[in-house]
C-alpha positions as CSV (number, residue, x, y, z in Angstrom):
1,X,26.4,-33.9,-23.6
2,X,25.1,-30.3,-24.1
3,X,21.6,-29.4,-25.2
4,X,22.6,-28.8,-28.9
5,X,24.3,-32.3,-29.0
6,X,21.1,-33.8,-27.6
7,X,19.0,-32.1,-30.2
8,X,21.2,-33.5,-32.9
9,X,20.9,-37.0,-31.5
10,X,17.2,-36.8,-31.2
11,X,16.9,-35.6,-34.8
12,X,19.1,-38.5,-36.1
13,X,17.1,-41.0,-34.1
14,X,13.8,-39.6,-35.4
15,X,15.0,-39.7,-39.0
16,X,16.2,-43.3,-38.5
17,X,12.8,-44.4,-37.2
18,X,11.1,-42.7,-40.1
19,X,13.4,-44.5,-42.5
20,X,12.8,-47.9,-40.9
21,X,9.0,-47.4,-40.9
22,X,9.0,-46.3,-44.5
23,X,11.0,-49.4,-45.5
24,X,8.4,-51.5,-43.7
25,X,5.6,-49.8,-45.7
26,X,4.1,-48.2,-42.5
27,X,3.4,-44.5,-41.9
28,X,6.3,-42.5,-40.5
29,X,6.2,-41.8,-36.8
30,X,5.6,-38.2,-35.7
31,X,8.8,-36.2,-35.1
32,X,9.7,-35.5,-31.5
33,X,8.2,-32.2,-30.3
34,X,10.7,-29.4,-30.3
35,X,10.3,-26.3,-28.2
36,X,11.2,-23.0,-29.9
37,X,11.5,-19.9,-27.8
38,X,10.9,-16.4,-29.2
39,X,12.2,-13.3,-27.5
40,X,10.9,-10.1,-29.2
41,X,12.5,-6.9,-27.9
42,X,9.4,-4.7,-28.1
43,X,6.1,-4.3,-29.9
44,X,6.1,-2.6,-33.3
45,X,5.0,-3.6,-36.8
46,X,8.4,-4.6,-38.3
47,X,9.4,-6.9,-35.4
48,X,5.9,-8.5,-35.3
49,X,6.0,-9.1,-39.1
50,X,9.4,-10.9,-38.7
51,X,7.9,-13.1,-35.9
52,X,4.8,-14.0,-37.9
53,X,6.9,-14.7,-41.0
54,X,9.1,-17.0,-38.9
55,X,6.1,-18.9,-37.5
56,X,4.5,-19.2,-41.0
57,X,7.7,-20.6,-42.6
58,X,8.2,-23.1,-39.7
59,X,4.7,-24.4,-40.5
60,X,5.5,-24.6,-44.2
61,X,8.6,-26.6,-43.4
62,X,6.6,-29.2,-41.5
63,X,6.7,-27.9,-37.9
64,X,3.2,-27.5,-36.6
65,X,2.2,-25.9,-33.3
66,X,0.5,-28.5,-31.1
67,X,1.9,-31.4,-33.0
68,X,5.7,-31.5,-33.3
69,X,6.3,-27.9,-32.3
70,X,5.8,-25.9,-29.1
71,X,6.4,-22.1,-29.3
72,X,7.1,-20.1,-26.1
73,X,6.8,-16.4,-26.8
74,X,8.1,-13.5,-24.7
75,X,8.0,-9.8,-25.4
76,X,10.3,-7.6,-23.4
77,X,8.2,-4.5,-24.2
78,X,11.5,-2.5,-24.6
79,X,12.5,-3.1,-21.0
80,X,16.3,-3.4,-20.9
81,X,16.3,-4.2,-17.2
82,X,14.3,-7.4,-17.6
83,X,15.9,-8.7,-20.8
84,X,18.5,-10.8,-19.1
85,X,16.0,-12.4,-16.7
86,X,13.5,-13.2,-19.5
87,X,16.4,-14.6,-21.6
88,X,17.5,-17.0,-18.9
89,X,14.0,-18.2,-18.3
90,X,13.3,-18.7,-22.0
91,X,16.5,-20.6,-22.6
92,X,15.7,-23.1,-19.8
93,X,12.5,-24.1,-21.7
94,X,13.8,-24.2,-25.3
95,X,15.6,-26.4,-27.8
96,X,16.3,-23.3,-30.0
97,X,15.5,-19.6,-29.5
98,X,14.7,-16.8,-31.9
99,X,15.9,-13.3,-31.0
100,X,14.1,-10.5,-32.6
101,X,16.1,-7.2,-32.6
102,X,19.7,-6.5,-31.4
103,X,19.0,-6.0,-27.7
104,X,17.2,-9.4,-27.5
105,X,20.0,-11.1,-29.4
106,X,22.6,-9.7,-27.2
107,X,20.8,-10.7,-24.0
108,X,20.3,-14.2,-25.2
109,X,23.8,-14.6,-26.4
110,X,25.1,-13.5,-23.0
111,X,22.9,-15.9,-21.2
112,X,23.2,-19.0,-23.4
113,X,25.8,-21.7,-23.1
114,X,24.4,-24.6,-25.0
115,X,21.2,-23.5,-26.7
116,X,21.3,-22.6,-30.4
117,X,20.1,-19.1,-31.2
118,X,19.0,-17.5,-34.4
119,X,18.4,-13.8,-34.7
120,X,16.6,-11.5,-37.0
121,X,16.1,-7.7,-37.3
122,X,19.7,-7.2,-36.2
123,X,21.4,-4.5,-38.3
124,X,25.1,-5.2,-37.6
125,X,25.8,-8.5,-35.9
126,X,29.6,-7.8,-35.9
127,X,29.5,-4.5,-34.0
128,X,26.9,-6.0,-31.6
129,X,29.5,-8.7,-30.8
130,X,27.1,-11.5,-31.7
131,X,29.3,-13.3,-34.3
132,X,33.0,-13.6,-35.2
133,X,32.3,-13.1,-38.9
134,X,29.2,-13.1,-41.2
135,X,30.4,-16.1,-43.2
136,X,31.4,-18.2,-40.2
137,X,29.6,-16.9,-37.1
138,X,31.2,-19.3,-34.6
139,X,29.5,-20.3,-31.4
140,X,25.8,-21.4,-31.4
141,X,24.4,-18.3,-33.1
142,X,23.5,-17.1,-36.6
143,X,20.6,-15.3,-38.3
144,X,19.5,-12.6,-40.6
145,X,20.4,-8.9,-40.7
146,X,18.0,-6.1,-41.7
147,X,20.9,-3.8,-42.8
148,X,19.3,-1.0,-44.8
149,X,20.8,0.4,-48.1
150,X,21.5,3.8,-46.6
151,X,23.4,5.1,-49.7
152,X,20.3,4.3,-51.8
153,X,18.0,6.0,-49.3
154,X,20.1,9.2,-49.4
155,X,20.0,9.1,-53.2
156,X,16.2,8.7,-53.0
157,X,15.9,11.7,-50.7
158,X,17.9,13.8,-53.2
159,X,15.7,12.7,-56.1
160,X,12.4,13.3,-54.3
161,X,13.3,16.5,-52.3
162,X,15.9,18.3,-54.5
163,X,15.5,21.6,-52.6
164,X,16.3,20.1,-49.2
165,X,19.5,21.5,-47.6
166,X,19.4,20.2,-44.0
167,X,18.5,16.7,-42.8
168,X,17.7,15.8,-39.2
169,X,18.4,12.4,-37.8
170,X,16.4,11.0,-34.9
171,X,17.7,7.8,-33.2
172,X,18.0,6.0,-29.9
173,X,21.5,6.5,-28.5
174,X,21.4,3.3,-26.4
175,X,20.6,1.1,-29.4
176,X,23.9,-0.1,-31.0
177,X,22.1,-0.9,-34.3
178,X,20.9,2.7,-34.5
179,X,24.4,4.1,-33.8
180,X,25.8,2.1,-36.7
181,X,23.2,3.4,-39.1
182,X,23.5,7.0,-37.9
183,X,27.2,7.0,-38.5
184,X,26.7,5.7,-42.1
185,X,23.8,8.0,-42.8
186,X,25.8,11.1,-41.6
187,X,28.7,10.1,-43.8
188,X,26.4,9.6,-46.9
189,X,24.4,12.8,-46.2
190,X,27.4,15.0,-45.9
191,X,28.9,13.4,-49.0
192,X,25.7,14.4,-50.8
193,X,26.1,18.0,-49.6
194,X,23.5,18.1,-46.8
195,X,23.9,19.9,-43.4
196,X,23.1,17.3,-40.7
197,X,21.5,17.8,-37.3
198,X,21.1,14.9,-34.8
199,X,19.0,14.1,-31.8
200,X,19.6,11.1,-29.7
201,X,16.9,9.9,-27.3
202,X,16.8,7.3,-24.5
203,X,13.1,6.5,-24.4
204,X,9.8,7.0,-26.3
205,X,8.9,9.8,-23.9
206,X,11.6,12.0,-25.6
207,X,10.5,11.4,-29.2
208,X,8.0,14.3,-29.5
209,X,10.3,17.0,-28.2
210,X,13.3,15.7,-30.2
211,X,11.2,15.5,-33.4
212,X,9.8,19.0,-32.9
213,X,13.3,20.4,-32.3
214,X,14.7,18.7,-35.4
215,X,11.8,19.7,-37.7
216,X,12.1,23.4,-36.8
217,X,15.2,23.6,-38.9
218,X,15.4,20.5,-41.0
219,X,13.9,20.1,-44.5
220,X,13.7,16.3,-44.1
221,X,14.0,13.8,-41.3
222,X,16.0,10.6,-41.6
223,X,15.2,7.7,-39.3
224,X,17.1,4.4,-39.1
225,X,15.6,1.0,-38.3
226,X,15.4,2.0,-34.7
227,X,13.1,0.1,-32.3
228,X,12.0,3.0,-30.1
229,X,11.6,5.3,-33.1
230,X,9.6,2.6,-35.0
231,X,7.2,2.2,-32.0
232,X,6.3,5.9,-32.2
233,X,6.1,6.4,-36.0
234,X,2.4,7.2,-35.9
235,X,3.1,10.3,-33.8
236,X,6.2,11.2,-35.9
237,X,4.0,11.0,-39.0
238,X,1.6,13.4,-37.5
239,X,4.4,15.9,-36.6
240,X,5.7,15.4,-40.2
241,X,2.4,16.7,-41.6
242,X,2.2,19.5,-39.0
243,X,5.7,20.8,-39.8
244,X,5.5,19.8,-43.5
245,X,8.8,17.9,-43.1
246,X,9.0,14.5,-44.8
247,X,10.4,11.5,-43.1
248,X,12.8,9.2,-45.1
249,X,14.4,5.9,-44.3
250,X,13.7,3.2,-41.8
251,X,11.7,0.1,-42.8
252,X,8.6,-0.3,-45.0
253,X,6.4,-0.7,-41.9
254,X,7.8,2.6,-40.6
255,X,6.8,4.3,-43.8
256,X,3.3,2.8,-43.6
257,X,3.0,4.2,-40.1
258,X,3.9,7.8,-41.0
259,X,7.0,8.0,-43.2
260,X,7.1,9.2,-46.8
261,X,9.3,6.6,-48.5
262,X,12.3,4.3,-48.3
263,X,14.2,1.5,-49.8
264,X,13.5,-1.0,-47.1
265,X,13.4,-4.6,-46.0
266,X,10.3,-6.8,-46.0
267,X,10.4,-8.1,-42.4
268,X,8.0,-10.9,-43.0
269,X,10.3,-12.3,-45.6
270,X,13.3,-11.7,-43.3
271,X,11.5,-13.8,-40.7
272,X,11.0,-16.6,-43.3
273,X,14.7,-16.5,-44.1
274,X,15.7,-17.0,-40.5
275,X,13.1,-19.8,-40.1
276,X,14.8,-21.7,-42.8
277,X,18.1,-21.3,-40.9
278,X,16.4,-22.6,-37.8
279,X,15.1,-25.6,-39.6
280,X,18.6,-26.6,-40.7
281,X,19.7,-26.3,-37.1
282,X,16.8,-28.4,-35.8
283,X,17.9,-31.0,-38.4
284,X,21.4,-31.1,-36.9
285,X,23.5,-28.5,-38.6
286,X,25.9,-26.4,-36.3
287,X,24.9,-22.7,-36.3
288,X,28.6,-21.8,-36.3
289,X,28.8,-22.9,-39.9
290,X,25.7,-21.2,-41.2
291,X,26.5,-17.7,-42.7
292,X,24.5,-14.7,-41.5
293,X,22.2,-13.6,-44.3
294,X,21.3,-10.2,-45.5
295,X,17.8,-9.3,-46.9
296,X,17.3,-11.1,-50.2
297,X,15.6,-8.0,-51.6
298,X,15.0,-4.4,-50.7
299,X,12.0,-2.6,-52.2
300,X,11.1,1.0,-52.9
301,X,8.1,1.6,-50.7
302,X,6.1,4.8,-50.6
303,X,3.2,6.2,-48.5
304,X,1.1,8.0,-51.1
305,X,-1.4,9.3,-48.6
306,X,1.4,10.9,-46.6
307,X,2.9,12.3,-49.9
308,X,-0.4,14.0,-50.6
309,X,-0.6,15.6,-47.2
310,X,3.0,16.9,-47.6
311,X,2.5,18.0,-51.2
312,X,5.3,15.8,-52.5
313,X,5.0,14.6,-56.1
314,X,6.0,10.9,-56.4
315,X,4.4,10.2,-59.8
316,X,7.8,9.8,-61.5
317,X,8.9,7.0,-59.2
318,X,8.7,3.4,-60.4
319,X,7.5,0.9,-57.8
320,X,8.7,-2.2,-59.6
């Protein structure tokens, strides 16, 4: 019997005991403690918001840390070399694991044989080879995607910066999620009539030089929901003001850290979405049958302080 099958049996036994006690008029027994592992790829606001949303929703659903829930948290700090080792160690301790960001999900999926996995902040689960399809993932993995509405972001750029002619794209070339977004962004930008310049980076040490290079010729900078770029958004925001080149795209948290505006995902809500999926798995449902979910809602999000520094008028935009 594999670990997932044991989890199902324990859940059924627990529910049966609760039912019996209720029939006898006694208080239900406590649920068996489940251990949930969390692997966060690196530290930045969007990923942390997803984790906190996940934990908050688990509590709302009746899973309380120290009572019937034990959370084991690991942060890889963006270290690809250690991801596999961390994944294997975490899987040994857990009944279910949450992967936050594409590299974390890929590492866990490679290492796991019988532990259910849910993921969040993964842009394209298909191209990352995590699932067979969005409707029927297959295997012991499902989750939520943070896929951004890139066509809407490009339309927003055109509305806010009508005089822009060249758009630079900054991304991490080793992140599959970023490559997918860059391909889509380049297509949409060229369709809208923009010249496109790109700079791929391999680490945060290259961000400053790459950003400076792009901003020397670009009228605006587009950034995807890229983990390395997101972790350096404060510096990118400072360079944006220095060069007077607005930054569009990415997540709402990236905008708060130094971008101008975006149509973006609320990562706290995305974390809550994946927690509800996790709960159904803890109650016995097979992850293979739980569809991958997209963000329930994307919001127009602006950084008015940054707009003022850049001299960009956003007064005509509706934030409803």
